[in-house]
C-alpha positions in Angstrom: -13.9 0.7 -1.0 -15.2 0.1 -4.6 -12.8 -1.8 -6.9 -11.9 1.3 -8.8 -11.1 3.3 -5.7 -8.9 0.4 -4.5 -7.0 0.3 -7.8 -6.4 4.1 -7.7 -5.3 3.8 -4.1 -2.7 1.1 -5.0 -1.4 3.2 -7.9 -0.9 6.2 -5.6 0.8 4.0 -3.0 3.3 2.7 -5.6 3.8 6.1 -7.1 4.5 7.6 -3.7 6.9 4.8 -2.7 9.7 7.4 -2.1 7.6 9.3 0.5 8.2 7.6 3.8 5.3 9.4 5.5 2.8 8.0 3.0 4.4 4.5 3.3 3.8 4.6 7.0 0.3 6.1 7.1 -1.0 4.4 4.0 0.8 1.1 4.7 -1.5 0.3 7.6 -4.6 0.7 5.3 -3.0 -0.9 2.2 -2.3 -4.2 4.1 -6.0 -4.8 4.2 -6.5 -3.9 0.6 -3.6 -6.1 -0.4 -4.9 -9.2 1.4 -5.7 -10.6 -2.1 -2.8 -9.0 -4.0 0.4 -10.8 -3.1 2.6 -8.8 -5.4 1.8 -5.4 -3.6 1.4 -6.8 -0.1 4.9 -8.3 -0.1 6.5 -4.9 -0.8 4.2 -2.9 1.4 4.5 -5.1 4.4 8.3 -5.1 4.2 8.5 -1.3 3.9 6.0 -0.8 6.7 7.9 -3.2 9.0 11.1 -1.0 8.7 9.3 1.6 10.8 
């Protein structure tokens, strides 16, 4: 993904934090995108692990 698309993706992920379906499906993809972003990856991995 281009940098701009990655940023948009992360904004959507955070915005949809209340929707568990998105957290589960998008969490698998976001882990790869967040490999360099420690702030987002910590939250996403913890939420995804609950499932």
